[in-house]
Every structure is written in C-alpha cells, then in structure tokens.
C-alpha positions, 0 to 999 in steps of 0.5 A: 241775663242769668243762667236759667233765663238764658236756658229758658230762652234757648229752649223756647227758641229751639222749639220755635225754630224747629216749628218754623222748619218742621215742613222742610225737616231741616231742624228737628226737636223731639219735645220741649224736654229735649229742647231743654236738655239741648239748652243745658248741654249747649250752655255747658259746651259753651262754657267748657269747649267753646273757649278752647275752640275760639283760642285755636281758631283765633287767627282765622277769626281775625282774618274773617273779621269775626265771621268765623264765630258763626261756624264755631256756634254751628259746631257747638250746635252740632256737638249738642246734637251729638250729646243729646242724641240725633234722634231727639235733636238734629240738623239736616246739614251743617248749613242748617246748623249755621242758619240756626246758630245765626237765628239763635245768636240774633235773638239772644242779642236782642233779648239780652239788650232788652234785659240790659235796657230794663235795669 
C-alpha cells in the first residue's frame, strides 16, 4: 500500500473507530480533517520515532514474543494525540489507545493483504 493510500485508510479508520466508541467517550476525533492530520502525524512518528523505540524495547519485545509491539503502537497513538492536540484527537485511557492500536493494526493488515493479493 502506498503512503497516501495508508493515510486515507487510517483517516477512515480513525473516523469509524471514533464513531463506534462515541457513546462511551473512549476515543474522540473532532473532524475528518483532524483524523487526516492525525494520520499524517502518525505516519511521520512511525517513520522517525518508532524505530528508535523498537530498538530500545527489543529485549522486552523478544521476551513477550512480539506482543509488546501493541504497547509501542499505543504509545505512538498517544504521541499523535499530544502533537495533534488532545482537544481534537484523544483517548480516555492508555487501555483505549491499546484497543484502538489493535483494531487499526488488524484492519491495516487485512487491507494490506487485499492490496497485495490484487497485484
């Protein structure tokens, strides 16, 4: 999947997940433009910060058989919330950001496999 395709997919996922959790207030996105901005910020953070965090957390990632990567993805989402602005894009708790990280990762894996199988 290309860069802009992944940005659009993440934007749509953020809007859909925020709509799903709108009653509980666990995850909030102010508008589609804030979801787009969060997708761009997340892509930049994943390119620049995540490799460094992954390197530092490699021992615990190996010990947990890769499950610690969910925590790293949640940290990336929390950083995204910080940079976009918590009034526009925020999570009620770290557990909610972990749940959103799992949902986004699973959806991206399914969509990416669909794009690969179509080539």
